[in-house]
C-alpha positions as CSV (number, residue, x, y, z in Angstrom):
1,S,38.9,185.9,162.8
2,D,38.3,183.7,167.0
3,N,35.5,181.6,167.9
4,N,34.8,180.9,165.0
5,V,32.4,177.2,164.8
6,V,33.2,174.7,161.5
7,D,31.2,171.1,160.8
8,Q,29.4,168.5,158.9
9,N,32.3,170.4,155.9
10,E,33.7,168.4,152.7
11,A,37.2,169.9,152.0
12,D,39.2,168.2,149.3
13,V,41.6,170.5,148.0
14,S,44.3,169.9,145.3
15,G,47.6,171.4,144.8
16,G,50.8,172.4,145.8
17,G,50.7,174.3,148.8
18,S,46.6,173.8,149.6
19,H,45.4,173.4,152.7
20,G,41.8,171.6,154.0
21,V,42.0,174.7,156.9
22,F,44.9,177.4,157.8
23,M,44.3,179.2,160.6
24,Y,46.6,182.0,161.0
25,L,47.1,184.0,164.6
26,S,43.3,183.0,165.4
27,Q,41.8,181.5,168.6
28,L,38.9,179.8,170.3
29,N,37.8,178.0,166.8
30,Q,35.4,174.9,167.5
31,F,36.2,172.6,164.2
32,S,33.5,169.0,164.1
33,F,32.4,166.0,162.1
34,N,34.6,167.6,158.9
35,N,36.4,165.8,156.0
36,F,39.7,167.2,155.2
37,K,41.7,165.9,152.3
38,V,44.3,167.3,150.3
39,N,46.6,166.4,147.5
40,G,49.5,168.1,147.2
41,S,53.0,168.8,148.6
42,G,53.4,171.3,150.7
43,S,50.1,170.9,152.0
44,Y,47.9,170.6,155.3
45,A,44.7,169.4,155.9
46,I,44.0,171.5,159.0
47,A,47.0,173.7,160.8
48,F,46.8,175.6,164.2
49,L,49.0,178.5,164.1
50,G,46.5,180.6,167.2
51,D,45.8,178.8,171.0
52,S,43.2,177.3,171.9
53,N,41.5,175.7,168.9
54,T,39.4,172.5,168.9
55,S,39.1,169.7,166.4
56,S,37.3,166.6,166.9
57,H,35.8,163.7,165.4
58,D,37.6,165.1,162.1
59,T,38.9,163.6,159.1
60,L,42.1,164.3,158.3
61,I,44.1,162.7,155.2
62,T,46.7,164.5,152.9
63,S,48.5,162.5,150.5
64,G,51.0,164.4,149.4
65,E,55.1,165.0,149.0
66,N,56.2,167.5,152.7
67,S,52.4,167.8,153.8
68,P,51.7,166.6,157.9
69,A,47.5,166.1,158.3
70,V,48.3,168.6,161.6
71,L,50.5,171.3,162.4
72,F,50.8,172.2,165.6
73,A,52.2,175.8,166.1
74,G,50.7,176.7,168.4
75,D,49.5,176.8,172.2
76,N,46.6,174.5,173.7
77,N,44.9,172.9,171.0
78,V,43.0,170.3,171.1
79,V,41.7,167.4,168.7
80,Y,39.7,164.7,169.7
81,N,38.4,161.3,168.4
82,A,40.3,162.5,164.3
83,L,41.5,160.5,161.5
84,I,45.0,161.5,161.0
85,L,46.4,159.8,157.6
86,T,49.0,160.7,155.0
87,S,51.0,158.6,152.5
88,G,53.1,161.4,151.0
89,Q,56.9,161.4,151.4
90,N,58.1,163.4,154.8
91,S,54.6,163.6,155.8
92,P,53.8,163.0,158.9
93,G,50.5,162.3,160.6
94,I,51.5,165.4,163.2
95,N,54.1,167.9,162.6
96,H,55.0,170.1,165.9
97,V,56.6,172.9,165.8
98,P,59.8,174.7,168.3
99,I,56.7,177.7,169.2
100,S,53.7,175.1,170.4
101,K,53.8,173.7,173.9
102,E,51.0,171.9,175.5
103,N,48.7,170.3,172.6
104,K,46.9,167.3,173.2
105,V,45.1,164.2,170.6
106,Y,42.3,161.9,172.6
107,E,41.6,158.9,171.2
108,S,43.0,159.4,167.4
109,R,44.1,157.6,165.1
110,I,47.0,158.1,163.6
111,G,48.5,156.9,160.3
112,A,51.3,157.9,158.0
113,S,51.9,154.9,155.5
114,S,55.2,156.6,153.5
115,P,58.3,155.1,155.3
116,L,60.0,158.3,155.6
117,S,57.1,159.4,157.3
118,S,56.4,159.6,160.7
119,E,53.3,160.2,162.8
120,V,54.3,162.1,164.9
121,F,57.3,164.5,164.3
122,F,58.6,166.9,166.6
123,E,60.4,170.1,164.1
124,Q,64.0,172.0,165.1
125,Y,64.5,174.9,162.7
126,F,66.0,178.5,162.6
127,G,68.5,177.4,165.7
128,N,65.4,177.1,168.8
129,T,65.7,174.3,170.7
130,F,62.3,172.8,171.2
131,A,61.0,172.2,175.0
132,G,57.7,171.9,174.8
133,E,55.1,169.2,174.4
134,L,52.8,167.3,172.9
135,A,49.7,164.7,175.1
136,L,48.7,161.3,173.1
137,V,45.9,160.6,175.2
138,S,44.0,157.2,174.4
139,T,46.0,157.8,171.0
140,S,47.1,154.6,168.6
141,L,50.0,155.4,165.8
142,D,49.9,152.7,163.2
143,H,53.1,152.6,163.2
144,N,55.0,153.4,165.8
145,K,56.8,155.6,164.7
146,V,58.0,159.6,166.2
147,M,60.4,161.8,164.9
148,F,62.5,164.5,167.2
149,S,64.3,167.0,165.0
150,P,67.8,167.2,167.2
151,P,68.4,169.3,168.9
152,S,64.9,169.1,170.1
153,T,64.4,168.8,173.9
154,A,61.0,168.1,173.3
155,R,58.1,165.7,175.4
156,L,56.0,162.8,173.9
157,I,53.4,162.0,176.8
158,V,51.6,158.9,176.2
159,Q,48.7,157.9,178.3
160,W,46.6,155.9,177.9
161,Y,42.7,155.0,179.7
162,F,42.4,152.4,182.3
163,N,38.9,151.4,182.6
164,T,38.4,147.9,184.7
165,F,35.4,145.5,185.6
166,V,35.0,143.0,188.2
167,R,33.2,140.5,188.7
168,D,32.2,136.6,190.4
169,Q,30.0,133.6,189.1
170,N,27.7,136.2,190.3
171,G,28.1,139.5,188.5
172,P,29.8,142.1,189.9
173,L,32.1,143.0,192.8
174,A,30.9,146.4,194.8
175,N,34.0,148.0,196.4
176,A,36.7,145.3,194.9
177,R,39.6,146.8,195.3
178,V,42.1,146.7,191.3
179,E,46.1,147.1,191.8
180,A,47.7,147.9,188.4
181,Y,51.5,148.0,188.3
182,D,54.3,149.4,185.9
183,K,56.8,147.7,184.2
184,V,59.4,147.0,186.7
185,N,56.9,146.5,190.1
186,N,55.9,149.7,191.3
187,L,52.9,150.4,191.7
188,V,50.8,152.6,190.1
189,F,47.4,152.8,191.4
């Protein structure tokens, strides 16, 4: 179903193929302040197979093999201020599939503790070449592990907010000019 609001829930689920939330072709749903913990192989803490869903302030954890915490298989989904953790082998924090595009993760932490897992995995299957994109905005990766399944043409966009306060010994300076340069000395702003 569409247009659901799910907030302040606890789901602690065990067993292979178990899911905290599995949104099949469902859109415009809002999740907030939930704790979804799943232990079992082939499982998800939250799976977006529809479009324009939002998860904010959620804790999304899996501990089974081949168990991503977040599955993006739809478009324009947003995860905001989330804790995304996995500990099973081959279990990425985020699994982004070929049919998915323009999903965003803001101000979140993603961690995959198994050496055989990445924090973000761009999957390619059924002979499709992935051409979508995922944006991570002010989001940290515990181990900086990102994996693209060949021959993926996916785009990972990483952006950070930059706040600066200019002051001298007398306090804040009004109308101060601040410039920032990239690593090859190009003016960014």
